[in-house]
N, C-alpha and C positions, 0 to 999 in steps of 0.2 A: 331625428332619432339615429343613434349610432348602431351600425350592424355589428354584431359580434363575429368574431373570426371563427371560421369552421373548426371544430374539434379534429385533431389528428391523433392517430395511434401508431404507436411504433412497438414491435415485438422486442422483447429482451434478447440480447445476443446470447450465445451458448454458455459462456462463462457466467453470465448474471443470473440464470436460471435456478442455480443452487442457493443463492442468498435469500430471497423471501421466505421459503418454507423453514430456513434455519436461523432466522433472525429471532432474538429474544433478549431480555434484559441482561443476561449474563454475556450475551456475544451479539452486539448491535450491528456488526458488519459495517462499521464506520471507520474511516481513517482520516487522520488530520494532517495537513501541511501547514507549517509555520514560516513566515518570513519576518525576520527583525530588521527593522529600518533604523536609519541613523537619528531621526527625530521622532517625537511624539506624533501618534496617528490622529489625523484630523478626520472626524466622523463623516461630516459633509462631504468632503472631497472624496472619501472612500465611497460613499453611496453613489456620487456622479460616476466614479470609476466603474462601480459594478453595474449601473445602468448601461454604460457604454459596452461593457464586457458581454452582458446578455444579448445585445444585438448580434454579436459574432458567436454565440453560443446558444441559439434559441431551443436546441434540443435539450437543455438542461432545465428549461422552464416546463416541467412536467410533474404528474403525480403518477403513483403507481397503483395500477387497478388489477383485479382479478377476474378473469372471465370464466367460462365453462370449462375451458381446456387449457388455457395458459395465462400467466401474467403479462400485462402490457403497460407501456406508458402511455398516458393521455395528456395532450397539451393543455396548458391551463393559462388564465390571465392573472395568476397570482404573481405578485411581483416580490423578489427577495429584498429584504431590508437588513441593512447593517445594524448590529447591535454590539454594545460592549459586552464582553464575555460574561456569561450569567448563568452557565450550568456546568456539570461535570464534564470532563473531557470524554469526547467520543461517545456522548449519550445517543439515545435512540433518535433516529431521523425518520425511519419508515414505521408508520402506525396504520395497521390494516384497515381500520375503520375511520381514517381521518384523510382528509384532503389537504396534504401539505408537500412543500418542496422537499426535494430529497438532498439538500445541501444548505449549508450556511456559512455566512462570512461574518466573523466577529472580530474584535480588536481588544487588545490590553496594552496600555502604555505604548511601546514602540513596536509591539507585534501585531502582524495580521494574521489570523487563523482561517483557514478553509477546511471545513469538514464535509465529507462526501459519503454518501452510502454507496457501497461497493457495487450494487447492482446497476448503478448509473454509469459509472466509469471505473478505470483502474488508475494507479498512481501517475502514469505518464499523462492520461487525459486530464486529471485533475491538475497536474503541474502546468500544462499548456493553459488552462483557464486561470490559474494563479498568476503566471507569467504575464498574461494578458491584462489582468486586473492591476498588477503592479505597474505596467507600462502606462496605463491610463492615470493611475493615482499620481505617479512621479512626475509624468509629463504636465499634469494639471497643477500640482502643488508647487512645482519648481519651474514653471513656464518660463520666466525671465531668464533663467540659467541657460537655456538652450538657444536663446536668440530666435533667429528666423527659421532654423532648420531642426525639426524634431527627428530623434533617432528612429529608426525603422522597426516596426513590429515584426518580430521573427516567427510568428505563427500564422500564416496567412492561407492555410487549407481553406478550400471551398466549403460551403454547407454540405454538399452531398459527399465529400470526402470525410469531414467530421463526423457525419451520420452513418458512415459505412459500417456495415456488419462484416468485418474482416475475417471472422470465423466462416461465415458462409461463403465470402468471396474465395478463400483458400481451401475450401473442403474438396477433397478429390473423390469421395465416395468409397474409398478403399478402408473397409471398416475390419479387414481381417488382421487385426492388430493381435500382439501377444497378449495373453491374459495376465492381468496384474495380481500377484499374489501379496496380500497384506500380511506383514509381519508384526506381531505384537512389539511395540516399541517401549522403551523406558518412559514412565510418565513422571512428570514433575508435579507434585503435590504440595499443599500447604493451607493454611488459614487463610480464606478470602477476605478481601477488603470490605467494608461494610457498604451497603447501598450499590453493590455491583460497581463501585468504582475502580478505576485502574491507577497504579502507582506508575508514574514515568520518571525515570532517572536519565538524565541527558548529560552526556559527556562531550565537552567541546575540546578539540585537540588540533594541533598543526598536521595539515596534509603532508607536508614534506617530511616530517618525523615518521609518520606511519610508512609512507613509501619507502624511505630508506631502511626501516626495520623490515618490511617485506622483502626487499631486495636482498637483505642479508640472509633472509631464509630462501633465497632464489625462488620467490613466488610473487603472486599479485596480491594487491591489497584486500580484495574480496576474499581470496582463499586464506590468507593470513588471519583475517578477523574471524572468518568461519571456524577455522582450526582452534583459534583462541576461545570461541564460544563453546566448542565440544570440550576443551580442557576446563573451562569454568564449570560446566555441567558435572563432568567426570569428578571433580573435586568434592562435590556434594552428593554423590551417589552412594547408596548403602552398598556393601560388598555382596550382598545377596542379589541385588538388582543388576549386577554388571553381567549376568547372562543375557540381558536384553540389549538390543542395540540401541544407540542413541541416534534418532532420525531427524535432521532438520528439513523442513519444508521451505524452499526457496523459490519465490515468484520469479518468472523470466518474462521480459518484455519482448513480444513476438514481433514488434515492428522492427526490431534489429535484425531479424531472419527472415521476414516475408515483408514485401513492400506495403506499407500502411501508413496513414496519418490520421486514422480514426480518433475521435474524442470519446469514443466508448471503450468497453473492454476489449482488449487484445492482449491476453497474458497467458502463460501456461506455468505449471509448477513442476519442478524436479524434487526429488528426494536425495539428500546426501547423507550417507549412513557410516557410522563407525562403531565397531563393538569393542568394548573395553574388557575384553576377557584374556588379554595378554599380560604377561609378567611385567614386561618393561614398556611403560607408557611414556612417550616423550612427545613434545611437540612437533619435532621434526617428522616422527612417524605419522602423526595425525596430518601434517601438512601434505605429506607424499599421498597418502590415501584420498584426501579430499581433492587434491589437484587431478588425480586419476578419475575420481566421480565426476567432476565438473566436465573433464574432457569427454567422457563417455555419454553424458546425459545431454550436453550442449551441442547436438548435431542437428541438421536439418530434418534428417530422417526421423529421429525420435520425437523432435517438436511437432513434425507433421502428424505423426502417430497419434500423439496427444490431442491435437486439434481434431482429428477425425473421430477419436473416441468422444469428445466433448459434443461434437455435431451429430454423432450417431443417434442420440435420443429424439432430437428434432426431426430426423429423417426417418425414423422407424414408424412404419404404417400403423402398427398397433398401438404405440404409445401416442400417436396423433389424437386417438379417439378415446383415450382414458381420461375420465374426469379430473379435473385439477386437484380435488381433495385427495384422490388416489396417488397422483404424480407427487404430491407433497409427502405422503407418508413413505413413498420409496426414496425420494431425494433426502429426506431425514434420516432414513435407514443407511442409505449410501454414505451419508456424511458422518454418522456415528461410526460405521465400520473403518472409514478412511482415518478418522480422528485417532483410533486405536493404533495406527501405524505412524504417528507423528509425536515428537518430543517437544519440539518448538520451531519457531519460525524466524527465518532471517531474510531481511529485503533490503537490497542495496539499489536505491535509486540512481546512484552514480553522482557523476559531476554536473551540477546545475550551472547553466551559463544564461546571461542576459545581455542585452546590447551594452557595449563597452560605455556608453554614456550614462547609463542608469547604475552601473555598479557602485559609483561613490555614495549613493543613497540607500545601499544595502549592506547589512552586516553579515548576515548568515540565514541559512534555511535549516529547517528541521522537519522530520516526518515520524509518525507513529501510528499505531493501529489499536482498535478494540482487541482486548486480549482475553481469550479462555485458557491461554497458556503463555508462558513467557515469550516475548517476541523481541527482536531486534530490528530496528528501522535505521537506516543510515544514508547520509548524503553529504556532499561537499559543495562548497561554494568559495571561490578564490583560494585563500590559505587556510581555511577552516574546514575540518571535518566533524560532523555531529553524528555520534552513536547514541541512539536512544533506546532504552529498555522499557518495554510496557508489559505490566504483569498484574494479574487480578490478585496475587498473593501478598500477604503482609510481608513474608520474608524476603530479604535482599542479598542472600549470601552469593548467589550466582553472579548478580550484577557487581558485587564487591570484588569477587574473585577475577573477573574479567578486566576491571579497571586497574586493580592493584597489579596485574601482569603486566600491563602496559606501563604502569608507572614505574615499576621495577626495572623496565627496559629504558627508562629515561624519557619517556613520553610526558609532557606537561599537560594535565588535564584539568579543565574546570568542570566541576559537577553542579548541575541545577536539578532540582525535582519539585514536582507539585505538592508533595507531602515531606514535611521537614524531618521527621524522625527516621533517618536512613543509617 
């Protein structure tokens, strides 16, 4: 008789708590990473690679449960199974009344897809998982290419480090932060896609060209593309709406500022704002304001204040004893208020690297997110930068504006989409 492993429970980190009560069909809180390989994907080898990867990420083998006061993760014996892509992008992974894993690995032709429920981890945690999966897949499929020496796996954090709640670790208890004032932002509206599906438009372009263009404007790639997103939105704004600011929500990887290699959530968000109530709107002016906003927001002091604010709910003695159904109402209300102050979201995963020996087998990476508003996800690998728009709306004018401005600057762009009529 085989003895079952004891069930283990893990509390959600502070960033994760907002996701379960605000998950619905229109906003699944799911994001996807895509890796495109040189050759067609072998399902059986991918399954073996996933099995090995799970040995290093046992914390992802869990289901989400609700208790009297908090949500929590419960370990499970469920085994993730590789499937050919079979449903809409970023479909629901968290079902309150079901016992299912909170991530999926699928494939289609040369692409391997990893979809994650955001309560489980953030983009950096998911990318660590995907890179580990690719390591085992490539070294298995092309074993003879490597001879006697396999490349080194570059994500070797211990189990306790991967499972670390870095919000709790870096919480200082200083909750005397400045009050946040939510200003009503310009909202992008439109006719929604059927079945709550999202339209993804992926632009593949040379990194070198975008870097040269950014340097021409005396700025960084991230700031340049952020300013371009502002301009693309401005070109579609009705004149009467220009009294409202355009506000972009930008996730920030806190591991860059505070020591952590956690495979759980450890991110913050900053808001970058521009108000188009000026007579002479130029890209140069937008770039200068965006540059100043990033510099002001991305300081250790501001990011620590953000962390303390997230952690305050868990450390509040009154909120600890408030039943979960009341906490859910509070978090839904807080989320709806916060949404009023956001126009769109921009997330830059940055430069993705793998072991040099693995690079020849990979062509590019991509990322995007479930969307209740237009969102940009971007990342680069070797000489390719991929900028992906995800939107719940049928209209594509903002996306067209963005890519046309780059094209006019001489950038060669290859456009791909999950829905043909663009």
